[in-house]
PyMOL commands that place a pseudoatom at each C-alpha (Angstrom):
pseudoatom trace, name=CA, resn=MET, resi=1, chain=A, elem=C, hetatm=0, pos=[55.660, -13.700, 172.197]
pseudoatom trace, name=CA, resn=LEU, resi=2, chain=A, elem=C, hetatm=0, pos=[57.036, -13.454, 175.656]
pseudoatom trace, name=CA, resn=VAL, resi=3, chain=A, elem=C, hetatm=0, pos=[53.762, -12.473, 177.032]
pseudoatom trace, name=CA, resn=SER, resi=4, chain=A, elem=C, hetatm=0, pos=[51.074, -15.050, 174.917]
pseudoatom trace, name=CA, resn=GLY, resi=5, chain=A, elem=C, hetatm=0, pos=[53.198, -17.243, 173.177]
pseudoatom trace, name=CA, resn=CYS, resi=6, chain=A, elem=C, hetatm=0, pos=[51.900, -17.511, 169.480]
pseudoatom trace, name=CA, resn=ALA, resi=7, chain=A, elem=C, hetatm=0, pos=[48.211, -16.306, 170.090]
pseudoatom trace, name=CA, resn=TRP, resi=8, chain=A, elem=C, hetatm=0, pos=[46.823, -16.000, 166.363]
pseudoatom trace, name=CA, resn=ARG, resi=9, chain=A, elem=C, hetatm=0, pos=[44.495, -12.516, 167.934]
pseudoatom trace, name=CA, resn=LEU, resi=10, chain=A, elem=C, hetatm=0, pos=[48.056, -11.183, 169.292]
pseudoatom trace, name=CA, resn=VAL, resi=11, chain=A, elem=C, hetatm=0, pos=[48.820, -10.756, 165.269]
pseudoatom trace, name=CA, resn=PRO, resi=12, chain=A, elem=C, hetatm=0, pos=[50.559, -7.283, 164.966]
pseudoatom trace, name=CA, resn=HIS, resi=13, chain=A, elem=C, hetatm=0, pos=[48.340, -4.920, 163.421]
pseudoatom trace, name=CA, resn=ASP, resi=14, chain=A, elem=C, hetatm=0, pos=[50.295, -3.785, 160.286]
pseudoatom trace, name=CA, resn=LEU, resi=15, chain=A, elem=C, hetatm=0, pos=[49.955, -7.386, 159.220]
pseudoatom trace, name=CA, resn=ALA, resi=16, chain=A, elem=C, hetatm=0, pos=[46.965, -8.995, 157.822]
pseudoatom trace, name=CA, resn=PRO, resi=17, chain=A, elem=C, hetatm=0, pos=[44.023, -9.476, 160.282]
pseudoatom trace, name=CA, resn=TRP, resi=18, chain=A, elem=C, hetatm=0, pos=[45.072, -12.523, 162.610]
pseudoatom trace, name=CA, resn=HIS, resi=19, chain=A, elem=C, hetatm=0, pos=[41.844, -14.504, 161.378]
pseudoatom trace, name=CA, resn=THR, resi=20, chain=A, elem=C, hetatm=0, pos=[43.200, -14.253, 157.434]
pseudoatom trace, name=CA, resn=THR, resi=21, chain=A, elem=C, hetatm=0, pos=[46.859, -15.249, 158.806]
pseudoatom trace, name=CA, resn=TYR, resi=22, chain=A, elem=C, hetatm=0, pos=[45.150, -18.389, 160.669]
pseudoatom trace, name=CA, resn=ARG, resi=23, chain=A, elem=C, hetatm=0, pos=[43.653, -19.573, 158.222]
pseudoatom trace, name=CA, resn=TRP, resi=24, chain=A, elem=C, hetatm=0, pos=[46.052, -19.556, 155.418]
pseudoatom trace, name=CA, resn=PHE, resi=25, chain=A, elem=C, hetatm=0, pos=[48.123, -21.420, 157.606]
pseudoatom trace, name=CA, resn=ARG, resi=26, chain=A, elem=C, hetatm=0, pos=[46.168, -23.930, 158.154]
pseudoatom trace, name=CA, resn=TYR, resi=27, chain=A, elem=C, hetatm=0, pos=[45.851, -24.089, 154.416]
pseudoatom trace, name=CA, resn=TRP, resi=28, chain=A, elem=C, hetatm=0, pos=[48.965, -24.356, 153.712]
pseudoatom trace, name=CA, resn=SER, resi=29, chain=A, elem=C, hetatm=0, pos=[49.759, -27.172, 156.816]
pseudoatom trace, name=CA, resn=ALA, resi=30, chain=A, elem=C, hetatm=0, pos=[47.122, -29.575, 155.047]
pseudoatom trace, name=CA, resn=GLN, resi=31, chain=A, elem=C, hetatm=0, pos=[48.263, -28.765, 151.348]
pseudoatom trace, name=CA, resn=ARG, resi=32, chain=A, elem=C, hetatm=0, pos=[52.200, -29.722, 152.835]
pseudoatom trace, name=CA, resn=VAL, resi=33, chain=A, elem=C, hetatm=0, pos=[53.056, -26.336, 151.650]
pseudoatom trace, name=CA, resn=TRP, resi=34, chain=A, elem=C, hetatm=0, pos=[55.695, -25.402, 154.434]
pseudoatom trace, name=CA, resn=ASP, resi=35, chain=A, elem=C, hetatm=0, pos=[57.632, -29.105, 153.625]
pseudoatom trace, name=CA, resn=ASP, resi=36, chain=A, elem=C, hetatm=0, pos=[57.878, -27.899, 150.605]
pseudoatom trace, name=CA, resn=ILE, resi=37, chain=A, elem=C, hetatm=0, pos=[59.189, -24.719, 151.291]
pseudoatom trace, name=CA, resn=HIS, resi=38, chain=A, elem=C, hetatm=0, pos=[61.375, -26.604, 153.837]
pseudoatom trace, name=CA, resn=ASP, resi=39, chain=A, elem=C, hetatm=0, pos=[63.201, -29.157, 151.699]
pseudoatom trace, name=CA, resn=ALA, resi=40, chain=A, elem=C, hetatm=0, pos=[63.448, -26.278, 148.522]
pseudoatom trace, name=CA, resn=LEU, resi=41, chain=A, elem=C, hetatm=0, pos=[65.164, -24.020, 151.179]
pseudoatom trace, name=CA, resn=ARG, resi=42, chain=A, elem=C, hetatm=0, pos=[67.223, -26.860, 152.775]
pseudoatom trace, name=CA, resn=ASP, resi=43, chain=A, elem=C, hetatm=0, pos=[68.614, -28.377, 148.853]
pseudoatom trace, name=CA, resn=ARG, resi=44, chain=A, elem=C, hetatm=0, pos=[69.232, -24.855, 148.371]
pseudoatom trace, name=CA, resn=VAL, resi=45, chain=A, elem=C, hetatm=0, pos=[71.543, -24.371, 151.971]
pseudoatom trace, name=CA, resn=ARG, resi=46, chain=A, elem=C, hetatm=0, pos=[73.447, -27.248, 151.210]
pseudoatom trace, name=CA, resn=GLN, resi=47, chain=A, elem=C, hetatm=0, pos=[74.185, -26.479, 147.406]
pseudoatom trace, name=CA, resn=ALA, resi=48, chain=A, elem=C, hetatm=0, pos=[75.515, -23.331, 148.670]
pseudoatom trace, name=CA, resn=GLU, resi=49, chain=A, elem=C, hetatm=0, pos=[78.162, -25.661, 150.679]
pseudoatom trace, name=CA, resn=GLY, resi=50, chain=A, elem=C, hetatm=0, pos=[79.097, -28.205, 147.849]
pseudoatom trace, name=CA, resn=ARG, resi=51, chain=A, elem=C, hetatm=0, pos=[77.259, -30.731, 149.015]
pseudoatom trace, name=CA, resn=ASP, resi=52, chain=A, elem=C, hetatm=0, pos=[74.689, -33.089, 147.547]
pseudoatom trace, name=CA, resn=PRO, resi=53, chain=A, elem=C, hetatm=0, pos=[71.283, -31.716, 148.194]
pseudoatom trace, name=CA, resn=GLN, resi=54, chain=A, elem=C, hetatm=0, pos=[69.205, -34.781, 148.975]
pseudoatom trace, name=CA, resn=PRO, resi=55, chain=A, elem=C, hetatm=0, pos=[70.816, -35.833, 152.840]
pseudoatom trace, name=CA, resn=SER, resi=56, chain=A, elem=C, hetatm=0, pos=[72.366, -39.483, 152.783]
pseudoatom trace, name=CA, resn=ALA, resi=57, chain=A, elem=C, hetatm=0, pos=[71.746, -39.969, 156.377]
pseudoatom trace, name=CA, resn=ALA, resi=58, chain=A, elem=C, hetatm=0, pos=[70.275, -38.748, 159.658]
pseudoatom trace, name=CA, resn=VAL, resi=59, chain=A, elem=C, hetatm=0, pos=[71.556, -38.703, 163.008]
pseudoatom trace, name=CA, resn=LEU, resi=60, chain=A, elem=C, hetatm=0, pos=[68.706, -39.794, 165.135]
pseudoatom trace, name=CA, resn=ASP, resi=61, chain=A, elem=C, hetatm=0, pos=[69.744, -39.532, 168.969]
pseudoatom trace, name=CA, resn=SER, resi=62, chain=A, elem=C, hetatm=0, pos=[67.456, -42.186, 171.049]
pseudoatom trace, name=CA, resn=GLN, resi=63, chain=A, elem=C, hetatm=0, pos=[67.719, -40.706, 174.409]
pseudoatom trace, name=CA, resn=SER, resi=64, chain=A, elem=C, hetatm=0, pos=[65.538, -38.265, 172.944]
pseudoatom trace, name=CA, resn=ALA, resi=65, chain=A, elem=C, hetatm=0, pos=[63.586, -40.087, 170.427]
pseudoatom trace, name=CA, resn=SER, resi=66, chain=A, elem=C, hetatm=0, pos=[62.231, -42.735, 173.029]
pseudoatom trace, name=CA, resn=PRO, resi=67, chain=A, elem=C, hetatm=0, pos=[58.776, -42.447, 174.549]
pseudoatom trace, name=CA, resn=ARG, resi=68, chain=A, elem=C, hetatm=0, pos=[60.930, -44.424, 177.802]
pseudoatom trace, name=CA, resn=ALA, resi=69, chain=A, elem=C, hetatm=0, pos=[63.179, -41.457, 178.102]
pseudoatom trace, name=CA, resn=ALA, resi=70, chain=A, elem=C, hetatm=0, pos=[60.391, -38.757, 177.789]
pseudoatom trace, name=CA, resn=ALA, resi=71, chain=A, elem=C, hetatm=0, pos=[58.460, -40.310, 180.630]
pseudoatom trace, name=CA, resn=ARG, resi=72, chain=A, elem=C, hetatm=0, pos=[61.354, -40.789, 182.319]
pseudoatom trace, name=CA, resn=ARG, resi=73, chain=A, elem=C, hetatm=0, pos=[62.217, -36.624, 182.199]
pseudoatom trace, name=CA, resn=SER, resi=74, chain=A, elem=C, hetatm=0, pos=[58.693, -36.269, 182.957]
pseudoatom trace, name=CA, resn=ASP, resi=75, chain=A, elem=C, hetatm=0, pos=[59.010, -37.769, 186.274]
pseudoatom trace, name=CA, resn=SER, resi=76, chain=A, elem=C, hetatm=0, pos=[62.738, -36.256, 187.590]
pseudoatom trace, name=CA, resn=THR, resi=77, chain=A, elem=C, hetatm=0, pos=[61.194, -32.570, 186.816]
pseudoatom trace, name=CA, resn=PRO, resi=78, chain=A, elem=C, hetatm=0, pos=[60.172, -31.446, 189.683]
pseudoatom trace, name=CA, resn=ALA, resi=79, chain=A, elem=C, hetatm=0, pos=[56.351, -30.125, 190.420]
pseudoatom trace, name=CA, resn=ARG, resi=80, chain=A, elem=C, hetatm=0, pos=[56.184, -26.608, 190.885]
pseudoatom trace, name=CA, resn=LYS, resi=81, chain=A, elem=C, hetatm=0, pos=[55.774, -25.112, 194.476]
pseudoatom trace, name=CA, resn=ARG, resi=82, chain=A, elem=C, hetatm=0, pos=[53.198, -22.816, 195.130]
pseudoatom trace, name=CA, resn=ALA, resi=83, chain=A, elem=C, hetatm=0, pos=[53.962, -20.039, 197.499]
pseudoatom trace, name=CA, resn=ALA, resi=84, chain=A, elem=C, hetatm=0, pos=[52.541, -19.972, 201.119]
pseudoatom trace, name=CA, resn=ALA, resi=85, chain=A, elem=C, hetatm=0, pos=[51.398, -17.172, 202.100]
pseudoatom trace, name=CA, resn=SER, resi=86, chain=A, elem=C, hetatm=0, pos=[53.460, -16.312, 204.519]
pseudoatom trace, name=CA, resn=ASP, resi=87, chain=A, elem=C, hetatm=0, pos=[56.777, -15.834, 201.464]
pseudoatom trace, name=CA, resn=ILE, resi=88, chain=A, elem=C, hetatm=0, pos=[54.403, -13.593, 199.733]
pseudoatom trace, name=CA, resn=CYS, resi=89, chain=A, elem=C, hetatm=0, pos=[55.955, -10.100, 200.261]
pseudoatom trace, name=CA, resn=TRP, resi=90, chain=A, elem=C, hetatm=0, pos=[54.161, -7.152, 200.444]
for i in range(1, 90): cmd.bond("trace and resi %d" % i, "trace and resi %d" % (i + 1))
show_as sticks, trace
zoom trace
């Protein structure tokens, strides 16, 4: 993970081959299996806490959700400076 992010070809060799893992991931994504798993786990956690399994409200932060806010963040993010040849220590 630290070297490559999440490259499918770097799945550990003691697990299923990467192409098999990727195929199942894509199939389950298309079938919305991940959404079903998420919903089932959320319901169980909420019940274990003594709460209603289905949330009755949601909180949405408008600053992080609006397209304008995203544009402002990218405008204010400084570009990475490339080190000059003279800055490199040999």
